[in-house]
C-alpha positions, 0 to 999 in steps of 0.5 A: 865536746870531744872526750878521749876514752881510754881503758887499760882493759883494751890494748893501748894505741900503737900510734898517734891515735886514741882507743875512742873519742866521745863527741856528745852522744857519739862514740868513734872507736879506733880499729881493734885488733887481737892484742891481749891488753894484759900482756901486749901479745898478739893472739892469732892461734885461730881466727875464732880466738883472734875475733873473740879477743877483738870483740872483747877489746871492743866491749872493754872500750864500750864499757869505759864509755858507758855503753854496750853492744846495743849502742853500736850503730855501725861496724867496719870489719877488715879481714885479710882473707875472705875465706875466714868470713864465716868464722869471723861472722859466727863469733861477731854474731854472738855479741849482737841481737840479730833484730837490733844488730848494727849496720856494717861492711866487711872488706878484704884488705891486703894487710892489717896492722901487725899483719893480723887477720881481722880488725874491727872499728865501731861507731856507737851512740848513747 
């Protein structure tokens, strides 16, 4: 049965979607960008700060679903400039154990919502 996951510790959706949907043991999380959930402000001071907030927003939704980064099976990373890949990867890597890290793809795109530099979506399982 489909259960909507939402928390005030991550940004509210900016369109007709939810932060995440739990179906059985599977969690499908919408792409997260660097919106501060407390202020609603975008954080784009640096690619590292932006990526850190994206990962913290993901963490908040995982927590609401009763999961951790260890439950993540796959991530999709969308970036506006492949030159930022190594800096994004360095921050992203702090959230996962190298031996049990999820599958992922990283794709450079022309634009992202609100013209941010990075967006990450997640699939996880209990």
